[in-house]
N, CA and C atoms as an extended XYZ file, in Angstrom:
288
Properties=species:S:1:pos:R:3:atomname:S:1:resname:S:1:resid:I:1 pbc="F F F"
N        -2.670        2.577       -9.632 N   MET     1
C        -1.867        2.547      -11.299 CA  MET     1
C        -2.305        4.132      -12.098 C   MET     1
N        -1.031        4.974      -12.283 N   ALA     2
C        -1.598        6.158      -12.737 CA  ALA     2
C        -2.043        6.162      -14.243 C   ALA     2
N        -2.803        6.975      -14.731 N   THR     3
C        -3.489        7.262      -15.900 CA  THR     3
C        -2.528        7.342      -16.773 C   THR     3
N        -1.606        8.463      -17.344 N   ILE     4
C        -0.234        9.030      -17.199 CA  ILE     4
C         0.600        8.934      -16.537 C   ILE     4
N         1.934        7.883      -17.372 N   GLU     5
C         3.099        8.292      -16.267 CA  GLU     5
C         4.452        8.804      -17.027 C   GLU     5
N         4.761        9.711      -16.605 N   ILE     6
C         5.894       10.300      -17.340 CA  ILE     6
C         7.180       10.445      -16.547 C   ILE     6
N         8.662        9.852      -16.774 N   ARG     7
C         9.612       10.695      -16.408 CA  ARG     7
C        10.670       11.501      -17.058 C   ARG     7
N        11.144       12.430      -16.952 N   HIS     8
C        11.672       13.142      -17.610 CA  HIS     8
C        12.944       13.465      -17.047 C   HIS     8
N        14.087       13.173      -17.815 N   LEU     9
C        14.986       13.409      -17.284 CA  LEU     9
C        15.396       14.645      -17.358 C   LEU     9
N        16.391       15.114      -15.819 N   HIS    10
C        16.946       16.737      -16.260 CA  HIS    10
C        18.226       16.659      -15.599 C   HIS    10
N        19.237       17.957      -16.271 N   LYS    11
C        20.661       17.556      -16.445 CA  LYS    11
C        20.880       19.001      -15.236 C   LYS    11
N        20.158       19.077      -13.831 N   THR    12
C        20.729       19.785      -13.093 CA  THR    12
C        20.365       19.756      -11.639 C   THR    12
N        20.542       20.687      -10.759 N   ASP    13
C        20.194       20.723       -9.574 CA  ASP    13
C        18.986       20.200       -8.684 C   ASP    13
N        19.200       19.456       -7.784 N   ALA    14
C        17.534       19.344       -7.341 CA  ALA    14
C        16.871       21.021       -6.511 C   ALA    14
N        17.743       21.091       -6.243 N   THR    15
C        16.627       23.104       -6.284 CA  THR    15
C        16.717       23.536       -7.295 C   THR    15
N        17.521       23.547       -8.250 N   ASP    16
C        17.293       24.096       -9.654 CA  ASP    16
C        15.892       23.386       -9.997 C   ASP    16
N        15.800       21.910      -10.000 N   ALA    17
C        14.360       20.969      -10.371 CA  ALA    17
C        13.319       21.696      -10.133 C   ALA    17
N        13.505       22.014       -8.869 N   GLN    18
C        12.487       22.597       -7.887 CA  GLN    18
C        11.607       23.738       -7.959 C   GLN    18
N        13.020       24.636       -8.955 N   VAL    19
C        12.170       25.996       -9.202 CA  VAL    19
C        11.480       25.430      -10.135 C   VAL    19
N        12.271       25.165      -10.982 N   ARG    20
C        11.651       24.638      -12.740 CA  ARG    20
C        10.373       24.335      -12.469 C   ARG    20
N         9.565       23.311      -11.794 N   THR    21
C         9.008       22.178      -11.480 CA  THR    21
C         7.644       23.553      -10.947 C   THR    21
N         7.980       24.622      -10.303 N   ARG    22
C         7.213       25.162       -9.365 CA  ARG    22
C         7.011       26.342      -10.378 C   ARG    22
N         7.971       26.519      -11.195 N   ARG    23
C         6.959       27.295      -12.614 CA  ARG    23
C         6.116       26.977      -13.236 C   ARG    23
N         6.919       25.406      -13.442 N   LEU    24
C         5.974       24.533      -14.985 CA  LEU    24
C         3.960       24.684      -13.618 C   LEU    24
N         4.253       24.689      -12.867 N   LEU    25
C         2.955       24.496      -11.975 CA  LEU    25
C         2.242       25.009      -11.920 C   LEU    25
N         2.565       26.807      -11.541 N   ALA    26
C         2.654       27.417      -11.467 CA  ALA    26
C         2.227       28.404      -12.771 C   ALA    26
N         2.825       27.564      -13.966 N   ALA    27
C         2.228       28.488      -15.355 CA  ALA    27
C         0.632       27.950      -15.556 C   ALA    27
N         0.516       26.291      -15.443 N   PHE    28
C        -0.858       25.112      -15.455 CA  PHE    28
C        -1.428       26.083      -15.139 C   PHE    28
N        -1.589       26.395      -13.682 N   ALA    29
C        -2.581       26.126      -12.917 CA  ALA    29
C        -3.058       27.325      -12.879 C   ALA    29
N        -2.034       28.748      -13.632 N   GLU    30
C        -2.919       29.954      -13.902 CA  GLU    30
C        -3.357       29.790      -15.088 C   GLU    30
N        -2.590       28.860      -16.094 N   GLU    31
C        -3.612       28.744      -18.385 CA  GLU    31
C        -4.812       28.097      -17.874 C   GLU    31
N        -5.098       27.067      -16.671 N   LYS    32
C        -6.099       25.691      -16.623 CA  LYS    32
C        -6.592       26.224      -15.258 C   LYS    32
N        -6.756       27.733      -14.749 N   SER    33
C        -7.721       28.083      -13.421 CA  SER    33
C        -8.712       27.347      -13.133 C   SER    33
N        -9.250       26.636      -14.526 N   GLU    34
C       -10.436       26.476      -14.378 CA  GLU    34
C       -11.149       24.816      -14.614 C   GLU    34
N        -9.865       24.282      -14.542 N   PHE    35
C        -9.785       23.014      -14.134 CA  PHE    35
C        -9.178       22.331      -12.985 C   PHE    35
N        -7.844       23.543      -12.732 N   VAL    36
C        -6.947       23.519      -11.015 CA  VAL    36
C        -7.640       23.596      -10.507 C   VAL    36
N        -7.466       23.005       -9.262 N   LYS    37
C        -8.384       23.412       -8.183 CA  LYS    37
C        -7.230       24.222       -7.381 C   LYS    37
N        -5.961       22.682       -7.002 N   SER    38
C        -5.291       23.030       -5.664 CA  SER    38
C        -4.252       22.597       -6.361 C   SER    38
N        -3.140       23.165       -5.620 N   ILE    39
C        -1.014       22.422       -5.772 CA  ILE    39
C        -1.183       22.671       -4.968 C   ILE    39
N        -0.078       21.860       -4.070 N   GLU    40
C        -0.136       21.852       -2.582 CA  GLU    40
C         1.538       20.827       -2.237 C   GLU    40
N         2.239       21.714       -1.935 N   TRP    41
C         3.539       21.119       -2.646 CA  TRP    41
C         4.162       20.492       -0.862 C   TRP    41
N         4.081       18.459       -1.168 N   VAL    42
C         4.203       18.297        0.355 CA  VAL    42
C         5.726       18.153        0.983 C   VAL    42
N         6.564       18.824        0.120 N   ASP    43
C         8.381       18.851        1.037 CA  ASP    43
C         8.813       19.185       -0.548 C   ASP    43
N         9.821       19.545       -0.101 N   GLU    44
C        10.671       20.254       -1.237 CA  GLU    44
C        10.774       19.467       -2.491 C   GLU    44
N         9.969       18.378       -2.663 N   ALA    45
C        10.248       17.547       -3.816 CA  ALA    45
C         9.496       16.721       -4.209 C   ALA    45
N         7.959       16.880       -3.809 N   ARG    46
C         6.614       16.535       -4.018 CA  ARG    46
C         6.205       17.138       -3.951 C   ARG    46
N         4.623       17.314       -5.301 N   ALA    47
C         3.842       17.772       -5.102 CA  ALA    47
C         2.521       17.571       -5.187 C   ALA    47
N         1.151       17.784       -5.316 N   VAL    48
C         0.076       16.924       -5.394 CA  VAL    48
C        -0.859       18.571       -6.077 C   VAL    48
N        -1.248       17.525       -7.263 N   ALA    49
C        -2.270       18.380       -7.875 CA  ALA    49
C        -3.999       18.313       -8.141 C   ALA    49
N        -5.116       18.960       -7.386 N   HIS    50
C        -5.825       18.534       -7.561 CA  HIS    50
C        -6.690       19.141       -8.785 C   HIS    50
N        -7.840       18.467       -9.062 N   GLY    51
C        -7.950       19.295       -9.719 CA  GLY    51
C       -10.129       18.644      -11.010 C   GLY    51
N       -10.630       19.267      -11.946 N   ARG    52
C       -11.754       18.708      -12.098 CA  ARG    52
C       -11.491       17.711      -13.145 C   ARG    52
N       -11.393       15.874      -12.149 N   GLY    53
C       -11.262       14.963      -12.828 CA  GLY    53
C        -9.811       14.479      -13.423 C   GLY    53
N        -8.961       15.152      -12.262 N   PHE    54
C        -7.676       14.473      -11.630 CA  PHE    54
C        -7.015       14.180      -11.204 C   PHE    54
N        -6.001       13.767      -10.942 N   GLU    55
C        -5.065       14.152       -8.926 CA  GLU    55
C        -3.707       14.010       -9.881 C   GLU    55
N        -3.022       14.523       -9.805 N   GLY    56
C        -1.346       14.723      -10.211 CA  GLY    56
C        -0.525       14.886       -8.957 C   GLY    56
N         0.526       13.971       -9.112 N   LYS    57
C         1.271       13.814       -8.336 CA  LYS    57
C         2.960       13.968       -9.108 C   LYS    57
N         3.264       14.827       -8.629 N   PHE    58
C         4.978       15.682       -8.859 CA  PHE    58
C         5.829       14.723       -8.681 C   PHE    58
N         6.936       14.633       -8.181 N   SER    59
C         8.189       14.325       -7.813 CA  SER    59
C         9.674       14.685       -8.073 C   SER    59
N        10.526       15.604       -7.688 N   ILE    60
C        11.667       15.607       -8.259 CA  ILE    60
C        13.231       14.613       -7.731 C   ILE    60
N        13.475       13.955       -8.359 N   THR    61
C        14.659       12.549       -8.176 CA  THR    61
C        16.011       14.016       -8.733 C   THR    61
N        16.996       12.816       -8.114 N   ALA    62
C        18.233       13.638       -8.618 CA  ALA    62
C        18.454       13.641      -10.135 C   ALA    62
N        17.701       13.297      -10.901 N   THR    63
C        18.205       12.974      -12.177 CA  THR    63
C        16.825       13.299      -13.228 C   THR    63
N        16.030       12.872      -11.917 N   GLU    64
C        14.465       13.026      -13.264 CA  GLU    64
C        13.244       13.813      -12.813 C   GLU    64
N        12.464       14.552      -13.338 N   VAL    65
C        10.987       14.892      -12.726 CA  VAL    65
C         9.799       14.128      -12.966 C   VAL    65
N         9.187       13.132      -11.982 N   VAL    66
C         8.443       12.500      -11.995 CA  VAL    66
C         7.258       12.228      -12.018 C   VAL    66
N         6.144       12.292      -13.198 N   VAL    67
C         4.968       12.990      -13.032 CA  VAL    67
C         3.843       11.818      -13.101 C   VAL    67
N         2.885       11.638      -11.757 N   ASP    68
C         1.688       10.413      -12.232 CA  ASP    68
C         0.616       11.539      -12.077 C   ASP    68
N        -0.246       11.140      -12.703 N   ILE    69
C        -1.612       11.675      -12.998 CA  ILE    69
C        -2.970       10.524      -13.172 C   ILE    69
N        -3.979       10.630      -12.586 N   ASP    70
C        -4.902       10.419      -12.144 CA  ASP    70
C        -6.200       10.595      -12.625 C   ASP    70
N        -6.162       10.046      -14.065 N   LEU    71
C        -7.273       11.317      -14.677 CA  LEU    71
C        -8.907       10.384      -14.459 C   LEU    71
N        -9.777       10.609      -14.112 N   SER    72
C       -10.586        9.980      -14.410 CA  SER    72
C       -11.757        9.929      -14.808 C   SER    72
N       -13.060        9.020      -15.443 N   PHE    73
C       -13.423        7.971      -16.044 CA  PHE    73
C       -14.256        8.992      -17.278 C   PHE    73
N       -14.310        9.944      -16.549 N   LEU    74
C       -14.967       10.628      -17.367 CA  LEU    74
C       -13.482       11.875      -18.761 C   LEU    74
N       -12.609       12.300      -17.883 N   THR    75
C       -11.163       13.097      -18.491 CA  THR    75
C       -10.344       12.059      -19.122 C   THR    75
N       -10.899       10.582      -19.336 N   ARG    76
C        -9.615       10.028      -19.649 CA  ARG    76
C        -9.575        9.941      -21.145 C   ARG    76
N       -10.574       10.808      -22.216 N   PRO    77
C       -10.854       10.745      -23.772 CA  PRO    77
C        -9.014       12.055      -23.523 C   PRO    77
N        -9.283       13.262      -22.906 N   PHE    78
C        -8.011       13.568      -23.255 CA  PHE    78
C        -6.865       13.329      -23.121 C   PHE    78
N        -6.643       12.105      -22.594 N   LYS    79
C        -5.082       11.488      -22.026 CA  LYS    79
C        -4.500       12.060      -23.327 C   LYS    79
N        -4.005       11.523      -23.954 N   GLY    80
C        -3.393       12.136      -24.995 CA  GLY    80
C        -2.874       13.555      -25.332 C   GLY    80
N        -4.010       14.207      -24.995 N   LYS    81
C        -3.606       16.331      -25.193 CA  LYS    81
C        -3.047       16.608      -23.866 C   LYS    81
N        -3.343       15.573      -22.846 N   VAL    82
C        -3.311       16.151      -21.142 CA  VAL    82
C        -1.255       15.845      -21.740 C   VAL    82
N        -1.020       14.038      -21.772 N   GLU    83
C         0.163       14.554      -21.586 CA  GLU    83
C         1.372       14.555      -22.647 C   GLU    83
N         0.268       14.691      -23.669 N   SER    84
C         1.507       15.887      -24.599 CA  SER    84
C         1.591       17.316      -24.671 C   SER    84
N         1.028       17.749      -23.621 N   ARG    85
C         1.024       19.328      -23.100 CA  ARG    85
C         2.139       19.726      -22.101 C   ARG    85
N         1.817       18.110      -21.477 N   LEU    86
C         2.580       18.131      -20.224 CA  LEU    86
C         4.077       18.112      -20.694 C   LEU    86
N         4.447       17.439      -21.689 N   MET    87
C         5.531       16.912      -22.216 CA  MET    87
C         6.305       18.139      -22.823 C   MET    87
N         5.061       18.624      -23.556 N   GLN    88
C         5.731       20.209      -23.771 CA  GLN    88
C         6.383       21.435      -22.812 C   GLN    88
N         5.711       21.053      -21.568 N   ARG    89
C         6.082       22.207      -20.947 CA  ARG    89
C         7.720       21.351      -19.823 C   ARG    89
N         7.748       19.885      -20.052 N   LEU    90
C         8.525       19.766      -19.585 CA  LEU    90
C         9.812       19.903      -20.162 C   LEU    90
N         9.585       19.837      -21.412 N   VAL    91
C        11.114       20.225      -22.649 CA  VAL    91
C        10.991       21.219      -22.383 C   VAL    91
N        10.408       22.217      -22.579 N   ALA    92
C        10.434       23.487      -22.222 CA  ALA    92
C        10.689       24.053      -21.309 C   ALA    92
N        11.302       23.292      -20.162 N   GLU    93
C        11.863       23.851      -18.257 CA  GLU    93
C        12.764       23.317      -18.036 C   GLU    93
N        12.958       21.514      -18.837 N   PHE    94
C        14.104       21.109      -18.807 CA  PHE    94
C        15.152       20.774      -19.571 C   PHE    94
N        14.938       20.981      -21.102 N   GLY    95
C        14.849       20.595      -22.138 CA  GLY    95
C        14.643       18.826      -22.195 C   GLY    95
N        15.364       18.827      -24.280 N   ASP    96
C        15.243       17.177      -24.137 CA  ASP    96
C        15.531       16.286      -23.468 C   ASP    96
């Protein structure tokens, strides 16, 4: 079970949602390079991010972007901050 689970609706097609999600993840990796070790795309609609104290799974459906992040015991105190920042990024890319 993920520590953070977000399902954010998007009003775009799957290709555009993929482009926006790739942009979001690339910006996150650049901004937080000290924490993000890798981001790997499994296929066009799924990515896995690994880093210090977390593993994140991102998937794109026809109507939403799904984010599941498992935080390690040591990073769980930062859950609220991580979740809030992710929501801000998703809103910036996809709107409310």
